[in-house]
C-alpha positions in Angstrom: -30.9 108.0 12.1 -34.1 109.7 12.9 -36.2 108.1 15.7 -39.5 106.4 14.8 -42.6 108.5 15.1 -45.2 107.3 17.5 -48.4 106.7 15.7 -51.1 108.9 17.0 -48.8 110.7 19.4 -50.1 114.1 18.4 -53.7 113.0 18.8 -55.5 114.8 21.7 -57.3 112.7 24.2 -60.8 114.1 24.7 -62.1 114.0 28.2 -65.7 112.7 27.9 -66.6 113.8 31.4 -65.9 117.5 30.6 -68.6 117.3 28.0 -71.2 116.1 30.5 -73.4 118.1 32.8 -75.1 117.0 36.0 -78.8 116.9 36.1 -80.9 116.7 39.3 -83.4 113.8 39.5 -86.7 114.5 41.1 -89.3 112.1 42.4 -92.8 112.4 40.8 -95.6 114.4 42.3 -96.8 111.3 44.2 -93.7 111.9 46.4 -93.8 115.7 46.4 -91.1 116.0 43.7 -88.3 115.9 46.2 -84.7 115.6 44.8 -83.5 112.0 45.0 -80.1 112.3 43.3 -78.0 113.5 40.4 -76.9 112.0 37.1 -74.4 113.1 34.4 -75.2 113.2 30.7 -73.8 114.9 27.6 -77.3 115.3 26.2 -80.6 115.8 28.0 -82.3 113.4 25.5 -80.1 110.5 26.7 -81.7 110.8 30.2 -85.1 109.6 29.0 -85.8 106.1 30.2 -82.9 106.1 32.7 -84.0 104.4 36.0 -83.1 104.9 39.6 -84.2 103.6 43.0 -84.2 104.9 46.5 -85.5 103.6 49.8 -88.5 105.0 51.6 -86.1 106.1 54.3 -84.2 108.3 51.8 -87.5 110.1 50.9 -89.2 110.4 54.3 -86.4 109.8 56.9 -88.4 106.9 58.4 -85.8 104.3 59.6 -88.5 101.6 59.8 -88.9 101.7 56.0 -85.3 101.2 55.0 -86.1 97.8 53.5 -88.6 99.2 50.9 -87.0 100.3 47.6 -88.9 102.6 45.3 -88.2 102.6 41.5 -88.5 105.6 39.2 -87.9 106.2 35.5 -87.0 109.6 33.9 -89.7 110.6 31.4 -89.2 114.3 31.1 -86.3 116.8 31.3 -86.8 120.5 32.0 -83.7 122.6 32.1 -81.3 120.8 34.5 -84.1 118.9 36.2 -85.0 115.3 35.3 -88.6 114.4 36.2 -89.6 110.8 36.9 -92.6 108.5 37.1 -93.1 105.8 39.7 -92.7 102.3 38.2 -92.7 99.9 41.2 -91.2 98.8 44.5 -89.7 95.8 46.1 -88.1 94.6 49.3 -84.4 94.4 49.9 -83.0 90.8 49.6 -81.5 90.8 53.1 -84.9 91.7 54.6 -86.6 88.8 52.8 -83.9 86.4 54.0 -84.4 87.5 57.6 -88.1 86.7 57.3 -87.7 83.3 55.7 -85.5 81.6 58.3 -85.4 77.8 59.0 -88.6 76.0 59.7 -90.6 78.7 57.9 -92.7 78.2 54.8 -92.7 81.0 52.3 -95.4 81.1 49.6 -95.3 83.6 46.7 -98.4 84.9 45.0 -99.0 87.1 41.9 -102.1 89.2 41.4 -102.8 91.9 38.7 -104.8 94.7 40.2 -106.5 97.6 38.3 -107.0 100.8 40.2 -110.0 103.1 39.9 -107.9 105.6 38.0 -106.9 103.1 35.3 -103.5 101.9 36.5 -102.7 98.2 36.2 -100.3 97.0 38.9 -98.8 93.6 39.4 -98.7 92.9 43.1 -96.6 90.0 44.5 -97.4 89.2 48.1 -95.6 86.5 50.0 -97.0 84.6 53.0 -94.9 83.1 55.8 -96.2 80.3 58.0 -94.7 78.4 60.9 -95.7 75.1 59.5 -96.0 73.5 56.1 -99.0 74.6 54.0 -100.9 72.0 52.0 -101.5 72.5 48.3 -105.2 72.8 48.9 -104.7 75.5 51.5 -102.3 77.4 49.2 -104.8 77.3 46.4 -107.5 78.7 48.7 -105.2 81.4 49.9 -104.4 82.5 46.4 -108.1 82.8 45.6 -108.7 84.9 48.7 -105.7 87.1 48.1 -106.8 87.7 44.5 -110.3 88.7 45.5 -109.1 90.9 48.4 -106.5 92.7 46.3 -108.8 93.3 43.3 -111.4 94.7 45.6 -109.0 97.1 47.2 -107.7 98.2 43.8 -111.1 99.0 42.5 -111.8 101.3 45.4 -108.4 103.1 45.4 -106.4 105.4 43.2 -102.7 104.5 42.4 -101.6 106.9 45.1 -103.8 105.3 47.7 -102.7 101.8 46.6 -99.0 102.7 46.9 -99.5 104.3 50.3 -101.2 101.2 51.6 -98.3 99.1 50.3 -95.7 101.3 52.0 -97.6 101.7 55.3 -98.3 97.9 55.5 -102.1 98.3 55.5 -102.5 96.2 52.4 -100.6 93.3 53.9 -102.7 93.5 57.1 -105.9 93.4 55.1 -104.8 90.3 53.2 -103.6 88.6 56.4 -107.1 89.2 58.0 -108.8 87.7 54.9 -106.6 84.6 55.0 -107.3 83.7 58.6 -110.3 81.7 57.6 -108.0 79.3 55.8 -104.9 79.2 58.0 -103.4 81.5 60.6 -100.5 83.0 58.6 -97.6 84.3 60.7 -96.9 87.2 58.3 -97.7 88.6 54.9 -95.5 91.1 53.1 -95.9 92.8 49.7 -92.6 91.5 48.2 -92.9 93.4 45.0 -95.2 95.6 43.0 -94.7 96.9 39.4 -96.9 99.1 37.2 -97.8 97.3 34.0 -99.8 100.2 32.4 -100.4 103.8 33.4 -103.8 105.4 33.8 -105.0 108.8 33.2 -104.0 112.0 35.1 -101.2 112.7 37.4 -101.3 110.8 40.7 -101.9 112.9 43.8 -99.2 113.2 46.5 -99.3 110.4 49.1 -98.6 112.8 51.9 -98.7 116.5 52.3 -95.2 118.1 52.2 -93.9 119.0 55.6 -93.8 122.8 56.1 -90.3 124.2 56.7 -89.6 125.3 60.2 -89.5 129.0 60.6 -86.1 130.5 61.3 -85.5 131.3 64.9 -85.3 135.0 65.5 -82.1 136.2 67.1 -82.7 137.3 70.6 -81.3 140.7 71.5 -78.2 140.7 73.6 -79.0 141.2 77.2 -77.5 144.4 78.6 -75.8 144.3 81.8 -78.3 145.0 84.6 -77.6 148.1 86.6 -76.9 147.4 90.2 -79.7 148.8 92.4 -78.8 151.8 94.4 -78.2 151.1 98.1 -81.2 152.0 100.3 -80.4 154.4 103.1 -82.2 154.0 106.3 -84.0 157.0 107.9 -81.5 157.1 110.8 -78.6 157.7 108.4 -80.4 160.5 106.7 -81.0 162.3 109.9 
């Protein structure tokens, strides 16, 4: 009796990974278009809209900025290079937990800011105080933060605004403005996201670091010849 045929036994299993190619993901011009990773895809068109995130430390090597995550979205593919646009940033969850320990009061705020080059950014600062904040004080702080942030946005481009968030200058400016209401222990920009894009390509936040010149190989030192022994006048005579 002939054995039963296995259904689909002769069907070849196609390896989907073999059909995919690896594309290099680059940060936007705002971050000097450095390579931030790789992603596989069988079709370049499928990369459009794909998102990725890296820390500031990954881009700059600054260990003090490991808690800041930057978000990018692929909007163009050229050859094997996927180009991105900046879409926002936020703080890591463990960093926020360390700031908001017991006996601390955390207050979240939301302000929509328009930059002078037409970008609309939703900025979410958080204030941390050592004591409980009254509702009237919280309302006053929200009003001051909104005024300070909108004033900063109207005077800055998107590149300058993002730089002030990463460096901490924005948080310092808000903290100084809020002192007239209550001395806040700390203010951090918890999150920022771009709601609508403006015109033009944002300028780089920092100038790219020049590559260090290669050290020239020093010629091998030849063995020094031993000086000839000096003869005294008496020996010559």
